[in-house]
C-alpha positions as CSV (number, residue, x, y, z in Angstrom):
1,M,205.2,-15.7,23.1
2,R,202.0,-17.3,24.3
3,L,202.5,-20.4,26.5
4,S,199.9,-23.0,27.2
5,T,199.7,-25.9,29.6
6,V,197.9,-29.2,30.0
7,I,196.0,-30.1,33.1
8,L,194.9,-33.7,33.4
9,P,191.4,-34.2,34.6
10,I,192.5,-36.4,37.6
11,H,192.0,-34.0,40.4
12,R,188.8,-33.7,42.5
13,W,187.5,-30.1,42.3
14,A,188.8,-29.0,45.8
15,E,192.3,-29.5,44.5
16,G,191.6,-29.0,40.8
17,Q,190.3,-25.4,41.1
18,K,193.6,-24.4,42.7
19,I,195.5,-25.9,39.8
20,W,193.4,-24.0,37.2
21,R,193.7,-20.7,39.1
22,R,197.4,-21.2,39.5
23,A,197.9,-21.8,35.8
24,E,196.1,-18.4,35.1
25,D,198.1,-16.7,37.9
26,L,201.3,-18.0,36.2
27,G,200.3,-16.2,33.0
28,F,199.5,-19.1,30.8
29,H,197.6,-18.0,27.7
30,A,195.6,-21.3,27.6
31,A,195.1,-24.5,29.5
32,Y,193.9,-27.7,27.9
33,T,192.6,-31.0,29.2
34,Y,191.8,-34.4,27.6
35,D,188.4,-35.8,26.8
36,H,189.7,-39.3,26.5
37,L,189.8,-42.6,28.3
38,S,192.1,-42.7,31.3
39,W,195.8,-43.4,30.7
40,R,197.0,-46.7,32.1
41,S,199.1,-45.0,34.8
42,F,196.0,-43.3,36.1
43,R,193.6,-46.2,35.9
44,D,193.2,-46.7,39.6
45,G,192.2,-43.1,40.3
46,P,189.6,-40.7,39.0
47,W,189.5,-39.4,35.5
48,F,186.9,-36.7,35.0
49,G,185.1,-35.7,31.9
50,A,186.6,-32.8,29.9
51,I,183.5,-30.8,29.4
52,P,182.4,-30.7,33.1
53,T,186.1,-30.0,34.0
54,L,186.3,-27.1,31.6
55,T,183.0,-25.7,32.7
56,A,184.2,-25.7,36.3
57,A,187.5,-24.2,35.3
58,A,185.6,-21.4,33.6
59,T,184.1,-20.5,36.9
60,V,187.5,-19.9,38.6
61,T,189.4,-18.3,35.7
62,Q,188.9,-15.0,34.0
63,S,191.1,-14.6,30.9
64,M,192.9,-17.8,30.2
65,R,191.6,-19.7,27.2
66,L,190.3,-23.2,27.9
67,G,190.0,-26.2,25.6
68,T,190.4,-29.9,24.9
69,L,193.4,-31.5,23.3
70,V,191.4,-34.6,22.4
71,T,187.6,-34.6,22.1
72,S,186.0,-38.0,21.7
73,V,183.0,-37.9,19.4
74,K,182.3,-41.7,19.3
75,P,180.7,-42.0,22.8
76,R,178.4,-39.1,22.2
77,S,175.4,-39.6,19.9
78,P,174.9,-36.7,17.5
79,I,171.2,-37.3,17.6
80,A,169.2,-36.6,20.8
81,D,167.4,-39.7,22.1
């Protein structure tokens, strides 16, 4: 059985990298994060973008798959300015 986890993009990288590494150390097949507006319960804290978060996670993990659960297309123009 392959297990996955969700890691919310609410941690500054000094703490976040430990969480991503720990997920891999625990044997998770994949870890996902959200590319979405902040949830109400986290509105007073940081909520980092999914793509930069996953890029950083890729630098501290080796075999765990990474991805987004929600990817918001609307705020990104498909046409370069």
